[in-house]
N, C-alpha and C positions, 0 to 999 in steps of 0.2 A: 182718766176723766170721771168714770162713775165712782171711783173710790173717793175722789176729792169732793164730789157732790154729796156723797153719804156722810163724809166727815163734816162738811159744812152744816148739813141738816142736824146731825147729832150734836154739834156744838151749839146751835141755836136752841135745841130742845133742852140741853143741860143748863145753858145759861139762863133759861127762863125760870128755872126752879127758885133760885134765890130772890129774883125780882118778885115773883108771885107770892112767896112767903112774906117778904118785906111789906108789900102793898096790903096783903091780907091782915097783917099785924096792925096796920094803921087804918083799918076799916075802909080801905079803898075798894072800888069796884073792879075786881080782877078775876080773870080765869087764866088757866094755864095757856090756852091758845092766844089770849089777848097779850099775855106777857111775852110769848114768842114773837108775836107780830110787832110789839113795841120794841123789842130788842132788834129786830130786823129793820124797822123804821129808823131807829136811832143810828144803827150802823150805816145805813144808806145815806142818811142826812149828814152824818159826820164825815163820811167819805167825800160827799159832794162839796161840803164846806171846805174841807182840806184841799180840794182841787181848785176851788175858786178864790179862796181867801188865804193869804199867807200870814198876815199879821193878825193876831188875836183869834186865830181859828180855834184854839183850844177853849178859850172863854166863850166864844160864840156857840161852839158845839155843846158845851156844858149847859148854857142857858137854854138852848134848844132842847136838850135832853130833859131839863126840868119842865119846859113848856109841854113837851110830849107826854111826860108823866102826868102833869096837871090835867091835860085835856082827856087823855085816854082812861085814866083811873079816877077821874072826877075828884081830885084832891086840890088843896091849896098849894101855894108855892112852898110854904114851910114844910108841909107834910110830904111834898114831892122831894125836897132836899133830904128830909129824914129817911124817906124810903130809899134814896140813893145811898145814904150812909149805912143803913141797915143791910142793904144788899151787899155792900163791900164787907161789912162785918160778918155776914153769913158765909160769904166766900172765904174769908180769912179763917173762920172757925172750921170750915170744911177742910181746908188744906192743912190746918194744924192737926186736925183729927187724923187725916191721911198720913201725915208725917209721923204722928205719935204711934199709930197702929203699925206702920211699916218699919218703924225704928230709924228712919232717916232723920238726921239732925237738920234743924232749920238754919242755923248759923254755924 
């Protein structure tokens, strides 16, 4: 049990880094702790939406993610979408660098 809790906390801490970088690049109001809280909030909201709504739950979760980004980081809808794309790009670059450094092939 304690190991799972530590793993969960570490995963939220690490997942906040790309979000914070992406929002900071777009001049959003972000701190590292706010990015962690937003990731936690989005995870809880997506989980609850998945429990209650079967049809279109992915689309609703995505729109809610953008709304949470918009409110929490004080950005518009478009910049929230771009922040989400940048976050994915930063994660992809990180994993590509890990694979390149370790010598593991991607495909």
